[in-house]
All heavy atoms as an XYZ file, in Angstrom:
957
protein
N      92.208    -47.920    119.524
C      91.105    -47.561    118.659
C      91.650    -47.335    117.259
O      92.755    -46.848    117.087
C      90.435    -46.283    119.145
C      89.719    -46.390    120.474
S      88.480    -47.690    120.592
C      87.237    -47.178    119.473
N      90.838    -47.663    116.314
C      91.207    -47.507    114.922
C      90.197    -46.582    114.254
O      89.000    -46.849    114.274
C      91.227    -48.872    114.228
C      91.659    -48.893    112.778
C      93.111    -48.449    112.644
C      91.485    -50.289    112.212
N      90.700    -45.488    113.701
C      89.877    -44.558    112.939
C      90.002    -44.944    111.474
O      91.120    -45.040    110.953
C      90.365    -43.126    113.155
C      89.734    -42.035    112.305
C      88.260    -41.861    112.668
C      90.472    -40.722    112.486
N      88.877    -45.195    110.817
C      88.866    -45.581    109.410
C      87.938    -44.622    108.670
O      86.728    -44.623    108.903
C      88.358    -47.032    109.218
C      88.337    -47.401    107.748
C      89.186    -48.009    110.025
N      88.506    -43.808    107.794
C      87.722    -42.841    107.030
C      87.940    -43.088    105.549
O      89.066    -43.100    105.069
C      88.133    -41.411    107.380
S      87.791    -40.946    109.068
N      86.826    -43.262    104.838
C      86.885    -43.489    103.397
C      86.509    -42.193    102.684
O      85.612    -41.478    103.125
C      85.927    -44.607    103.015
C      86.385    -45.948    103.544
C      85.281    -46.994    103.428
N      85.710    -48.255    103.971
C      85.705    -48.552    105.267
N      85.284    -47.671    106.142
N      86.118    -49.713    105.697
N      87.188    -41.940    101.572
C      86.970    -40.701    100.825
C      86.777    -40.989     99.346
O      87.372    -41.917     98.803
C      88.191    -39.771    100.961
C      88.464    -39.306    102.357
C      89.274    -40.043    103.204
C      87.918    -38.120    102.818
C      89.538    -39.618    104.492
C      88.175    -37.682    104.107
C      88.992    -38.428    104.941
N      85.974    -40.158     98.698
C      85.877    -40.116     97.240
C      86.601    -38.829     96.849
O      86.206    -37.747     97.267
C      84.429    -40.100     96.786
C      84.307    -40.024     95.278
C      82.939    -40.414     94.779
N      82.877    -41.876     94.745
C      81.884    -42.599     95.271
N      80.871    -42.025     95.857
N      81.895    -43.908     95.211
N      87.686    -38.946     96.068
C      88.598    -37.831     95.819
C      88.641    -37.478     94.336
O      88.888    -38.341     93.500
C      90.024    -38.209     96.308
C      91.008    -37.107     96.009
C      89.992    -38.532     97.795
N      88.434    -36.185     94.046
C      88.508    -35.731     92.659
C      89.858    -35.077     92.331
O      90.250    -35.020     91.173
C      87.372    -34.752     92.351
O      87.461    -33.630     93.206
N      90.567    -34.582     93.346
C      91.866    -33.935     93.154
C      92.897    -34.599     94.073
O      93.159    -34.119     95.182
C      91.743    -32.440     93.454
C      93.027    -31.675     93.244
O      94.034    -32.284     92.818
O      93.035    -30.457     93.510
N      93.502    -35.715     93.629
C      94.428    -36.474     94.483
C      95.611    -35.656     95.005
O      96.028    -35.835     96.143
C      94.914    -37.609     93.583
C      93.873    -37.750     92.543
C      93.309    -36.376     92.333
N      96.158    -34.762     94.202
C      97.327    -33.985     94.628
C      96.994    -33.103     95.829
O      97.709    -33.094     96.828
C      97.842    -33.139     93.466
C      99.168    -32.487     93.753
C      99.732    -31.782     92.531
O      99.705    -32.369     91.434
O     100.189    -30.645     92.698
N      95.910    -32.378     95.755
C      95.486    -31.516     96.857
C      95.105    -32.348     98.077
O      95.455    -32.017     99.210
C      94.301    -30.662     96.407
O      93.745    -29.979     97.495
N      94.400    -33.441     97.838
C      93.948    -34.307     98.927
C      95.133    -34.897     99.687
O      95.182    -34.844    100.916
C      93.053    -35.420     98.376
C      92.587    -36.392     99.409
C      91.640    -36.026    100.351
C      93.104    -37.679     99.441
C      91.212    -36.932    101.317
C      92.670    -38.591    100.394
C      91.729    -38.209    101.333
N      96.104    -35.455     98.980
C      97.236    -36.073     99.659
C      98.056    -35.031    100.430
O      98.595    -35.332    101.494
C      98.152    -36.850     98.685
O      98.568    -35.992     97.634
C      97.447    -38.063     98.126
N      98.112    -33.819     99.913
C      98.806    -32.748    100.631
C      98.107    -32.446    101.957
O      98.749    -32.286    102.999
C      98.861    -31.502     99.756
O      99.430    -30.433    100.453
N      96.788    -32.369    101.923
C      96.005    -32.115    103.134
C      96.132    -33.271    104.126
O      96.253    -33.056    105.333
C      94.540    -31.881    102.771
C      94.329    -30.587    102.013
C      92.907    -30.413    101.544
N      92.007    -30.400    102.684
C      90.778    -30.899    102.648
N      90.290    -31.442    101.559
N      90.007    -30.844    103.711
N      96.099    -34.501    103.632
C      96.215    -35.667    104.513
C      97.616    -35.735    105.110
O      97.771    -36.088    106.281
C      95.862    -36.974    103.770
C      96.151    -38.184    104.639
C      94.399    -36.961    103.351
N      98.632    -35.369    104.338
C      99.989    -35.364    104.880
C     100.077    -34.430    106.086
O     100.645    -34.793    107.120
C     100.982    -34.922    103.806
C     102.413    -34.934    104.288
C     103.409    -34.558    103.208
O     103.023    -34.363    102.043
O     104.604    -34.450    103.547
N      99.500    -33.236    105.967
C      99.484    -32.298    107.093
C      98.696    -32.878    108.269
O      99.113    -32.787    109.421
C      98.886    -30.955    106.665
C      98.762    -29.939    107.770
C     100.108    -29.490    108.337
O     101.144    -29.623    107.701
N     100.088    -28.972    109.543
N      97.561    -33.493    107.987
C      96.737    -34.088    109.045
C      97.497    -35.203    109.764
O      97.461    -35.299    110.994
C      95.434    -34.623    108.457
N      98.188    -36.054    109.002
C      98.950    -37.146    109.616
C     100.108    -36.625    110.462
O     100.401    -37.177    111.522
C      99.460    -38.110    108.545
C      98.401    -39.035    107.948
C      98.970    -39.815    106.774
C      97.851    -39.980    109.007
N     100.761    -35.567    110.009
C     101.837    -34.969    110.811
C     101.292    -34.496    112.155
O     101.893    -34.727    113.199
C     102.469    -33.795    110.067
C     103.391    -34.196    108.950
C     103.948    -32.973    108.248
C     104.789    -33.357    107.053
N     105.288    -32.178    106.325
N     100.146    -33.831    112.112
C      99.539    -33.313    113.342
C      99.070    -34.442    114.257
O      99.328    -34.426    115.462
C      98.375    -32.379    113.011
C      98.752    -31.046    112.387
C      97.517    -30.363    111.810
C      99.436    -30.154    113.409
N      98.368    -35.420    113.689
C      97.820    -36.500    114.512
C      98.900    -37.393    115.099
O      98.866    -37.718    116.286
C      96.842    -37.350    113.698
C      95.467    -36.760    113.479
C      94.654    -37.652    112.562
C      94.753    -36.561    114.802
N      99.856    -37.804    114.277
C     100.862    -38.746    114.771
C     101.853    -38.088    115.730
O     102.610    -38.790    116.401
C     101.607    -39.436    113.613
O     102.208    -38.443    112.772
C     100.653    -40.303    112.799
N     101.837    -36.775    115.817
C     102.662    -36.072    116.806
C     101.998    -36.047    118.178
O     102.637    -35.708    119.177
C     102.938    -34.641    116.340
N     100.719    -36.432    118.250
C      99.981    -36.405    119.506
C     100.296    -37.651    120.344
O     100.436    -38.750    119.807
C      98.467    -36.343    119.247
C      98.019    -35.151    118.440
C      98.415    -33.842    119.066
O      98.244    -33.628    120.264
N      98.981    -32.951    118.266
N     100.402    -37.480    121.665
C     100.618    -38.640    122.539
C      99.488    -39.659    122.368
O      98.319    -39.280    122.267
C     100.580    -38.045    123.946
C     100.839    -36.588    123.768
C     100.305    -36.230    122.411
N      99.828    -40.915    122.281
C      98.821    -41.967    122.162
C      98.431    -42.306    120.739
O      97.659    -43.232    120.508
N      98.952    -41.566    119.773
C      98.677    -41.895    118.368
C      99.816    -42.783    117.885
O     100.976    -42.384    117.891
C      98.572    -40.640    117.517
S      98.129    -41.009    115.802
N      99.489    -43.999    117.501
C     100.519    -44.973    117.132
C     101.002    -44.810    115.696
O     102.195    -44.835    115.427
C      99.994    -46.384    117.332
C      99.774    -46.713    118.785
C      99.283    -48.122    118.945
N      99.153    -48.459    120.339
C      98.376    -49.413    120.788
N      97.679    -50.150    119.950
N      98.308    -49.648    122.088
N     100.061    -44.701    114.752
C     100.457    -44.580    113.347
C      99.257    -44.198    112.498
O      98.111    -44.344    112.916
C     101.076    -45.873    112.830
C     100.110    -47.047    112.757
C     100.797    -48.277    112.213
C      99.813    -49.437    112.125
N     100.415    -50.620    111.549
N      99.552    -43.729    111.301
C      98.503    -43.385    110.359
C      98.916    -43.813    108.967
O     100.103    -43.828    108.635
N      97.923    -44.150    108.149
C      98.182    -44.607    106.780
C      97.114    -44.066    105.844
O      95.920    -44.110    106.166
C      98.156    -46.152    106.703
O      99.104    -46.692    107.625
C      98.461    -46.641    105.302
N      97.548    -43.567    104.700
C      96.629    -43.210    103.621
C      96.856    -44.222    102.509
O      97.995    -44.471    102.110
C      96.900    -41.797    103.101
C      96.055    -41.374    101.902
C      94.574    -41.278    102.290
C      96.553    -40.063    101.326
N      95.778    -44.812    102.019
C      95.883    -45.804    100.947
C      94.866    -45.494     99.857
O      93.777    -44.983    100.137
C      95.652    -47.209    101.501
N      95.243    -45.816     98.633
C      94.371    -45.595     97.481
C      93.838    -46.931     96.993
O      94.553    -47.937     96.974
C      95.172    -44.927     96.364
C      94.328    -44.497     95.196
C      95.166    -43.747     94.180
N      94.297    -43.026     93.269
C      94.712    -42.118     92.432
N      95.984    -41.793     92.375
N      93.857    -41.515     91.637
N      92.589    -46.946     96.587
C      91.971    -48.169     96.082
C      92.643    -48.615     94.789
O      92.991    -47.789     93.938
C      90.483    -47.926     95.815
O      89.907    -49.028     95.149
N      92.807    -49.902     94.648
C      93.324    -50.445     93.393
C      92.192    -50.782     92.434
O      92.439    -51.124     91.284
C      94.163    -51.709     93.654
O      93.357    -52.679     94.324
C      95.389    -51.377     94.487
N      90.945    -50.673     92.918
C      89.781    -50.996     92.091
C      89.087    -49.759     91.531
O      88.559    -49.793     90.426
C      88.764    -51.805     92.903
C      89.320    -53.141     93.334
O      90.066    -53.755     92.554
O      89.015    -53.559     94.460
N      89.058    -48.682     92.318
C      88.392    -47.450     91.890
C      89.352    -46.290     92.120
O      89.762    -46.040     93.254
C      87.103    -47.244     92.677
C      86.068    -48.324     92.419
C      84.770    -48.057     93.151
O      84.325    -46.887     93.168
O      84.218    -49.005     93.700
N      89.697    -45.564     91.056
C      90.747    -44.555     91.144
C      90.406    -43.350     92.011
O      91.293    -42.603     92.413
C      91.175    -44.091     89.751
C      90.091    -43.351     89.004
O      88.915    -43.404     89.415
O      90.422    -42.713     87.987
N      89.142    -43.164     92.358
C      88.781    -41.997     93.176
C      88.513    -42.351     94.636
O      88.101    -41.502     95.415
C      87.567    -41.281     92.588
C      86.301    -42.117     92.638
O      86.393    -43.364     92.761
O      85.205    -41.525     92.555
N      88.759    -43.590     95.021
C      88.485    -44.026     96.395
C      89.780    -44.156     97.193
O      90.733    -44.791     96.753
C      87.732    -45.360     96.400
C      86.374    -45.328     95.717
C      85.400    -44.329     96.330
N      84.963    -44.706     97.644
C      83.860    -45.379     97.908
N      83.055    -45.739     96.952
N      83.570    -45.678     99.151
N      89.779    -43.552     98.391
C      90.928    -43.541     99.285
C      90.461    -43.887    100.690
O      89.293    -43.687    101.028
C      91.569    -42.149     99.319
C      92.161    -41.704     98.017
C      91.487    -41.356     96.876
C      93.535    -41.524     97.717
N      92.363    -40.980     95.899
C      93.632    -41.065     96.396
C      94.699    -41.699     98.459
C      94.846    -40.791     95.785
C      95.918    -41.422     97.852
C      95.983    -40.974     96.529
N      91.378    -44.395    101.513
C      91.062    -44.687    102.907
C      92.195    -44.173    103.788
O      93.377    -44.349    103.468
C      90.785    -46.189    103.152
C      92.005    -47.034    102.884
C      90.260    -46.417    104.553
N      91.823    -43.520    104.863
C      92.764    -43.041    105.871
C      92.517    -43.838    107.140
O      91.373    -43.919    107.613
C      92.531    -41.550    106.145
C      93.309    -40.935    107.314
C      94.808    -40.935    107.017
C      92.810    -39.523    107.596
N      93.559    -44.470    107.660
C      93.441    -45.182    108.933
C      94.454    -44.593    109.907
O      95.599    -44.315    109.529
C      93.688    -46.699    108.784
O      94.998    -46.917    108.270
C      92.664    -47.335    107.868
N      94.012    -44.395    111.128
C      94.876    -43.874    112.177
C      94.635    -44.717    113.420
O      93.490    -44.937    113.815
C      94.597    -42.383    112.477
C      95.596    -41.847    113.485
C      94.633    -41.554    111.198
N      95.719    -45.205    114.017
C      95.617    -46.078    115.186
C      95.997    -45.306    116.450
O      97.029    -44.632    116.490
C      96.554    -47.268    115.004
C      96.437    -48.303    116.082
C      97.358    -49.483    115.845
O      97.642    -49.814    114.678
O      97.785    -50.080    116.848
N      95.149    -45.431    117.466
C      95.363    -44.777    118.755
C      95.437    -45.830    119.849
O      94.845    -46.901    119.725
C      94.202    -43.820    119.070
C      94.065    -42.700    118.082
C      93.251    -42.840    116.966
C      94.750    -41.513    118.248
C      93.119    -41.813    116.044
C      94.629    -40.483    117.337
C      93.809    -40.636    116.229
N      96.132    -45.506    120.943
C      96.253    -46.431    122.068
C      94.913    -46.714    122.724
O      94.688    -47.805    123.239
C      97.211    -45.864    123.119
C      98.640    -45.852    122.693
C      99.558    -45.198    123.708
O      99.078    -44.709    124.755
O     100.766    -45.175    123.440
N      94.021    -45.719    122.735
C      92.739    -45.863    123.431
C      91.764    -44.797    122.943
O      92.147    -43.899    122.188
C      92.945    -45.695    124.943
O      93.395    -44.378    125.208
N      90.532    -44.898    123.410
C      89.533    -43.873    123.106
C      89.978    -42.539    123.694
O      89.843    -41.489    123.068
C      88.142    -44.267    123.671
C      87.141    -43.147    123.476
C      87.649    -45.543    123.020
N      90.523    -42.587    124.893
C      91.000    -41.368    125.549
C      92.099    -40.715    124.718
O      92.104    -39.502    124.504
C      91.489    -41.673    126.978
C      92.144    -40.464    127.611
C      90.331    -42.169    127.838
N      93.036    -41.515    124.215
C      94.119    -40.979    123.378
C      93.551    -40.343    122.111
O      94.017    -39.285    121.680
C      95.110    -42.077    123.031
N      92.541    -40.976    121.514
C      91.888    -40.420    120.319
C      91.265    -39.064    120.634
O      91.480    -38.086    119.915
C      90.828    -41.395    119.800
C      89.833    -40.766    118.864
C      90.193    -40.437    117.564
C      88.530    -40.493    119.275
C      89.281    -39.855    116.697
C      87.619    -39.916    118.427
C      87.994    -39.594    117.134
O      87.090    -39.012    116.283
N      90.506    -38.995    121.712
C      89.838    -37.743    122.070
C      90.843    -36.649    122.387
O      90.658    -35.491    122.000
C      88.882    -37.972    123.232
C      87.683    -38.794    122.808
C      86.688    -38.975    123.903
N      85.548    -39.720    123.404
C      84.776    -40.473    124.142
N      85.010    -40.586    125.434
N      83.761    -41.122    123.617
N      91.901    -36.990    123.087
C      92.939    -35.995    123.399
C      93.660    -35.540    122.134
O      94.017    -34.376    121.994
C      93.933    -36.562    124.404
C      93.357    -36.631    125.790
C      94.379    -37.064    126.804
N      93.766    -37.102    128.127
C      94.108    -37.918    129.081
N      95.092    -38.778    128.898
N      93.496    -37.892    130.245
N      93.899    -36.463    121.223
C      94.587    -36.113    119.974
C      93.765    -35.146    119.136
O      94.323    -34.344    118.387
C      94.891    -37.380    119.173
N      92.453    -35.198    119.266
C      91.580    -34.316    118.495
C      91.393    -32.944    119.148
O      90.782    -32.071    118.567
C      90.201    -34.968    118.312
C      90.225    -36.201    117.469
S      90.766    -35.837    115.794
C      90.729    -37.436    115.079
N      91.944    -32.735    120.337
C      91.707    -31.509    121.098
C      92.564    -30.299    120.722
O      92.061    -29.182    120.750
C      91.864    -31.780    122.590
O      90.878    -32.689    123.003
N      93.850    -30.433    120.413
C      94.659    -29.242    120.152
C      94.104    -28.413    118.980
O      93.562    -28.958    118.014
C      96.038    -29.808    119.805
C      96.072    -31.146    120.441
C      94.656    -31.650    120.349
N      94.280    -27.097    119.084
C      93.722    -26.200    118.067
C      94.183    -26.532    116.646
O      93.349    -26.587    115.736
C      94.021    -24.727    118.397
C      93.427    -23.801    117.387
C      92.062    -23.526    117.395
C      94.220    -23.229    116.405
C      91.505    -22.690    116.441
C      93.667    -22.400    115.450
C      92.304    -22.125    115.469
N      95.482    -26.764    116.398
C      95.885    -27.076    115.019
C      95.185    -28.322    114.460
O      94.877    -28.380    113.274
C      97.401    -27.304    115.125
C      97.811    -26.547    116.340
C      96.639    -26.659    117.291
N      94.924    -29.302    115.313
C      94.207    -30.499    114.866
C      92.771    -30.131    114.519
O      92.250    -30.518    113.470
C      94.250    -31.608    115.945
C      93.338    -32.770    115.569
C      95.674    -32.093    116.150
N      92.122    -29.364    115.381
C      90.742    -28.954    115.100
C      90.666    -28.086    113.847
O      89.699    -28.140    113.106
C      90.141    -28.222    116.288
C      89.841    -29.177    117.445
C      89.181    -28.492    118.612
N      90.213    -27.776    119.361
C      90.074    -26.554    119.852
N      88.957    -25.899    119.690
N      91.045    -25.989    120.517
N      91.724    -27.329    113.588
C      91.743    -26.430    112.433
C      91.982    -27.168    111.120
O      91.395    -26.823    110.091
C      92.826    -25.378    112.643
C      92.919    -24.357    111.539
C      94.014    -23.339    111.784
O      94.969    -23.627    112.543
O      93.919    -22.255    111.207
N      92.842    -28.195    111.121
C      93.222    -28.863    109.879
C      92.657    -30.272    109.722
O      92.297    -30.670    108.616
C      94.754    -28.938    109.773
C      95.400    -27.599    109.693
N      95.371    -26.824    108.564
C      96.077    -26.885    110.617
C      96.000    -25.691    108.788
N      96.443    -25.702    110.038
N      92.591    -31.028    110.807
C      92.193    -32.433    110.712
C      90.678    -32.601    110.685
O      90.140    -33.331    109.851
C      92.811    -33.261    111.863
C      92.355    -34.708    111.798
C      94.334    -33.175    111.815
N      89.989    -31.926    111.597
C      88.537    -32.092    111.692
C      87.830    -31.743    110.370
O      86.970    -32.512    109.911
C      87.955    -31.286    112.876
C      88.594    -31.715    114.193
C      86.433    -31.395    112.925
C      88.400    -33.162    114.581
N      88.181    -30.620    109.702
C      87.531    -30.354    108.403
C      87.786    -31.452    107.371
O      86.890    -31.807    106.606
C      88.151    -29.025    107.962
C      88.569    -28.366    109.225
C      89.022    -29.499    110.118
N      89.005    -32.007    107.374
C      89.313    -33.106    106.450
C      88.440    -34.320    106.758
O      87.819    -34.897    105.863
C      90.789    -33.488    106.545
C      91.195    -34.730    105.751
C      91.190    -34.432    104.257
C      92.553    -35.227    106.197
N      88.369    -34.700    108.032
C      87.576    -35.876    108.412
C      86.092    -35.676    108.122
O      85.382    -36.649    107.856
C      87.798    -36.202    109.886
C      89.223    -36.589    110.287
C      89.285    -36.923    111.764
C      89.751    -37.734    109.441
N      85.638    -34.432    108.143
C      84.217    -34.175    107.873
C      83.856    -34.456    106.418
O      82.681    -34.582    106.083
C      83.850    -32.736    108.238
O      84.390    -31.834    107.296
N      84.854    -34.592    105.551
C      84.610    -34.898    104.140
C      84.542    -36.403    103.865
O      84.267    -36.823    102.750
C      85.712    -34.286    103.279
C      85.744    -32.774    103.344
C      86.964    -32.193    102.634
O      87.593    -32.906    101.817
O      87.286    -31.026    102.913
N      84.805    -37.205    104.885
C      84.791    -38.662    104.705
C      83.383    -39.144    104.384
O      82.388    -38.526    104.785
C      85.297    -39.350    105.969
N      83.311    -40.239    103.665
C      82.020    -40.855    103.350
C      81.390    -41.331    104.654
O      82.077    -41.871    105.520
C      82.212    -42.014    102.377
C      82.865    -41.633    101.046
C      83.141    -42.871    100.211
C      82.008    -40.642    100.276
N      80.089    -41.150    104.783
C      79.421    -41.434    106.053
C      78.523    -42.661    106.020
O      77.710    -42.851    106.905
C      78.590    -40.214    106.499
O      77.623    -39.927    105.477
C      79.467    -39.016    106.746
N      78.680    -43.503    105.018
C      77.806    -44.677    104.915
C      78.261    -45.839    105.797
O      77.611    -46.872    105.846
C      77.671    -45.122    103.460
C      78.993    -45.449    102.807
O      80.045    -45.005    103.323
O      78.988    -46.132    101.770
N      79.392    -45.681    106.490
C      79.890    -46.714    107.395
C      80.471    -46.059    108.646
O      80.882    -44.902    108.605
C      80.996    -47.535    106.718
C      80.510    -48.360    105.551
C      81.628    -49.214    104.967
O      82.607    -49.498    105.684
O      81.510    -49.583    103.797
N      80.539    -46.790    109.763
C      81.159    -46.232    110.972
C      82.629    -45.913    110.729
O      83.272    -46.511    109.865
C      81.030    -47.351    111.999
C      80.058    -48.327    111.441
C      80.049    -48.150    109.961
N      83.178    -44.985    111.526
C      84.573    -44.591    111.371
C      85.475    -45.124    112.482
O      86.655    -45.334    112.263
C      84.687    -43.069    111.311
N      84.957    -45.323    113.680
C      85.789    -45.780    114.799
C      85.561    -47.264    115.054
O      84.430    -47.718    115.131
C      85.455    -44.991    116.068
C      85.883    -43.544    116.013
S      87.659    -43.292    115.845
C      88.271    -43.986    117.346
N      86.661    -47.981    115.202
C      86.617    -49.413    115.447
C      87.498    -49.757    116.640
O      88.549    -49.159    116.840
C      87.095    -50.186    114.219
C      86.164    -50.060    113.044
C      86.260    -48.983    112.180
C      85.174    -51.002    112.819
C      85.400    -48.853    111.099
C      84.312    -50.890    111.744
C      84.430    -49.806    110.884
O      83.575    -49.686    109.833
N      87.082    -50.755    117.385
C      87.826    -51.231    118.540
C      88.507    -52.546    118.160
O      87.848    -53.482    117.718
C      86.825    -51.462    119.679
C      87.403    -52.062    120.906
C      86.335    -52.332    121.941
O      85.384    -53.093    121.650
O      86.462    -51.792    123.031
N      89.836    -52.633    118.324
C      90.521    -53.884    117.966
C      90.020    -55.069    118.802
O      89.815    -54.933    120.002
C      91.985    -53.604    118.287
C      92.098    -52.130    118.332
C      90.757    -51.623    118.781
N      89.821    -56.181    118.152
C      89.421    -57.416    118.815
C      90.588    -58.397    118.831
O      90.894    -58.988    119.849
C      88.212    -58.039    118.093
O      87.151    -57.083    118.086
C      87.745    -59.299    118.781
N      91.229    -58.564    117.680
C      92.410    -59.415    117.555
C      93.499    -58.631    116.837
O      93.217    -57.932    115.863
C      92.105    -60.669    116.733
C      91.037    -61.622    117.256
C      90.759    -62.716    116.221
C      91.460    -62.240    118.574
N      94.729    -58.746    117.304
C      95.870    -58.194    116.586
C      96.924    -59.286    116.491
O      96.974    -60.196    117.320
C      96.465    -56.956    117.294
O      96.792    -57.286    118.641
C      95.493    -55.789    117.275
N      97.770    -59.187    115.477
C      98.771    -60.227    115.277
C     100.076    -59.619    114.785
O     100.069    -58.684    113.986
C      98.255    -61.240    114.256
O      99.208    -62.250    114.046
N     101.167    -60.167    115.279
C     102.504    -59.809    114.816
C     103.412    -60.998    115.077
O     103.296    -61.668    116.108
C     103.009    -58.573    115.541
N     104.280    -61.278    114.141
C     105.244    -62.361    114.329
C     104.623    -63.729    114.524
O     105.189    -64.571    115.210
N     103.451    -63.952    113.971
C     102.801    -65.247    114.087
C     102.018    -65.460    115.368
O     101.437    -66.516    115.575
N     102.007    -64.467    116.246
C     101.260    -64.557    117.503
C     100.025    -63.666    117.427
O     100.084    -62.547    116.932
C     102.132    -64.102    118.675
C     103.358    -64.961    118.894
C     103.027    -66.384    119.300
O     102.071    -66.566    120.089
O     103.700    -67.308    118.820
N      98.897    -64.170    117.930
C      97.646    -63.413    117.936
C      97.312    -63.017    119.361
O      97.381    -63.841    120.277
C      96.487    -64.242    117.325
C      95.177    -63.489    117.423
C      96.794    -64.597    115.886
N      96.956    -61.749    119.530
C      96.574    -61.233    120.844
C      95.087    -60.880    120.827
O      94.607    -60.220    119.908
C      97.394    -59.987    121.170
C      97.088    -59.396    122.521
C      97.915    -58.152    122.821
O      98.816    -57.803    122.041
O      97.627    -57.515    123.852
N      94.368    -61.322    121.850
C      92.952    -61.001    122.008
C      92.827    -59.806    122.933
O      93.467    -59.758    123.984
C      92.191    -62.201    122.611
O      92.354    -63.324    121.751
C      90.713    -61.890    122.753
N      91.998    -58.832    122.532
C      91.814    -57.614    123.325
C      90.441    -57.619    123.980
O      89.450    -58.011    123.365
C      91.949    -56.379    122.439
C      93.289    -56.285    121.792
N      94.369    -55.692    122.386
C      93.734    -56.743    120.595
C      95.409    -55.769    121.593
N      95.052    -56.412    120.495
N      90.387    -57.169    125.220
C      89.133    -57.052    125.953
C      88.422    -55.786    125.515
O      89.035    -54.720    125.424
C      89.407    -56.990    127.471
O      90.143    -58.160    127.834
C      88.113    -56.934    128.256
N      87.138    -55.892    125.264
C      86.354    -54.737    124.836
C      86.207    -53.726    125.958
O      86.049    -54.092    127.125
C      84.962    -55.192    124.386
O      84.191    -54.071    124.039
N      86.256    -52.447    125.596
C      86.010    -51.386    126.573
C      84.574    -50.868    126.461
O      84.189    -49.959    127.186
C      87.015    -50.218    126.431
C      88.419    -50.684    126.720
C      86.910    -49.575    125.068
N      83.791    -51.456    125.569
C      82.394    -51.059    125.428
C      81.565    -51.612    126.576
O      81.790    -52.739    127.030
C      81.813    -51.570    124.105
C      82.393    -50.969    122.834
C      81.823    -51.679    121.612
C      82.123    -49.485    122.758
N      80.607    -50.837    127.020
C      79.696    -51.300    128.066
C      78.873    -52.469    127.522
O      78.611    -52.562    126.322
C      78.776    -50.168    128.499
N      78.434    -53.345    128.416
C      77.656    -54.514    127.997
C      76.388    -54.127    127.254
O      75.939    -54.829    126.366
C      77.299    -55.375    129.210
C      78.471    -56.145    129.744
C      78.059    -57.089    130.858
O      76.932    -57.617    130.824
O      78.883    -57.297    131.759
N      75.804    -52.981    127.621
C      74.560    -52.552    126.980
C      74.795    -51.508    125.889
O      73.891    -50.793    125.489
C      73.582    -52.006    128.023
C      74.127    -50.796    128.759
O      75.286    -50.400    128.509
O      73.390    -50.240    129.593
N      76.022    -51.434    125.358
C      76.396    -50.389    124.394
C      75.482    -50.331    123.172
O      75.244    -49.263    122.642
C      77.832    -50.587    123.952
N      74.965    -51.434    122.722
C      74.152    -51.429    121.511
C      72.658    -51.545    121.803
O      71.855    -51.735    120.902
C      74.616    -52.535    120.569
C      76.053    -52.359    120.156
C      77.038    -53.210    120.611
C      76.425    -51.299    119.337
C      78.359    -53.041    120.257
C      77.745    -51.113    118.971
C      78.721    -51.986    119.433
N      72.279    -51.442    123.083
C      70.858    -51.519    123.425
C      70.344    -50.242    124.072
O      69.149    -50.008    124.101
C      70.580    -52.692    124.393
O      71.319    -52.487    125.598
C      70.957    -54.020    123.761
N      71.231    -49.412    124.628
C      70.821    -48.186    125.310
C      71.377    -46.992    124.555
O      72.560    -46.944    124.250
C      71.347    -48.163    126.771
C      70.966    -46.873    127.446
C      70.801    -49.350    127.531
N      70.505    -46.038    124.242
C      70.947    -44.828    123.562
C      71.137    -43.697    124.552
O      70.689    -43.772    125.689
C      69.896    -44.403    122.528
C      69.875    -45.313    121.330
C      69.027    -44.700    120.259
N      68.031    -45.694    119.902
C      66.885    -45.448    119.325
N      66.526    -44.236    119.053
N      66.059    -46.417    119.032
N      71.790    -42.655    124.091
C      71.992    -41.462    124.897
C      70.652    -40.976    125.422
O      69.681    -40.882    124.681
C      72.659    -40.376    124.056
C      73.154    -39.153    124.791
C      74.210    -39.543    125.814
C      73.742    -38.152    123.816
N      70.578    -40.701    126.707
C      69.333    -40.238    127.313
C      68.493    -41.358    127.898
O      67.467    -41.130    128.504
N      68.914    -42.596    127.734
C      68.195    -43.754    128.259
C      69.007    -44.401    129.377
O      69.277    -45.590    129.349
C      67.914    -44.777    127.172
C      66.990    -44.288    126.071
C      66.792    -45.354    124.993
O      67.662    -46.220    124.818
O      65.755    -45.285    124.329
N      69.408    -43.632    130.358
C      70.301    -44.125    131.406
C      69.752    -45.351    132.121
O      70.496    -46.237    132.526
C      70.599    -43.031    132.419
N      68.458    -45.427    132.295
C      67.867    -46.563    132.983
C      67.639    -47.731    132.030
O      67.279    -48.813    132.448
C      66.533    -46.166    133.611
N      67.853    -47.523    130.760
C      67.669    -48.572    129.766
C      66.316    -48.473    129.103
O      65.370    -47.939    129.650
N      66.228    -48.972    127.890
C      64.951    -48.942    127.178
C      63.952    -49.918    127.831
O      64.350    -50.871    128.492
C      65.321    -49.379    125.768
C      66.551    -50.205    125.943
C      67.279    -49.613    127.127
N      62.682    -49.639    127.638
C      61.646    -50.517    128.184
C      61.720    -51.896    127.554
O      61.526    -52.898    128.214
C      60.269    -49.894    127.958
N      62.021    -51.939    126.248
C      62.173    -53.226    125.573
C      63.494    -53.184    124.814
O      63.849    -52.173    124.217
C      61.036    -53.488    124.577
O      60.971    -52.393    123.655
C      59.708    -53.624    125.275
N      64.278    -54.268    124.860
C      65.563    -54.290    124.141
C      65.362    -54.092    122.666
O      64.338    -54.494    122.100
C      66.100    -55.683    124.449
C      65.326    -56.185    125.599
C      64.005    -55.483    125.567
N      66.331    -53.473    122.038
C      66.268    -53.261    120.577
C      66.861    -54.443    119.863
O      67.782    -55.035    120.163
C      67.033    -51.996    120.207
C      66.310    -50.785    120.655
C      67.051    -49.561    120.129
N      66.394    -48.379    120.548
C      66.412    -47.912    121.797
N      67.072    -48.529    122.711
N      65.774    -46.819    122.100
């Protein structure tokens, strides 16, 4: 799973310090592969934090320890919310080879909402 959080930042020094602490906490968790903070080259106040996890389960477990909930969750709550934050890898590539990944999403993931266990009367 890939966590992608975009931020609009007014105080880069304070922000990068907070993200550094968050990355230390997250990447120390089992199943967290890596994290990256990047700054936009087009807009000086735009930043993106990406963190890669082995699975959804690894992501959820990484978010559970108290220090993570204390330092990381408040930071992530400041991310811009106009786009989704969690992404599932479809293709990955290294060394000129491309690997296709099988989706872990249910077949009806985008047609059934929470509380509609039997499915909607008409597809959305």
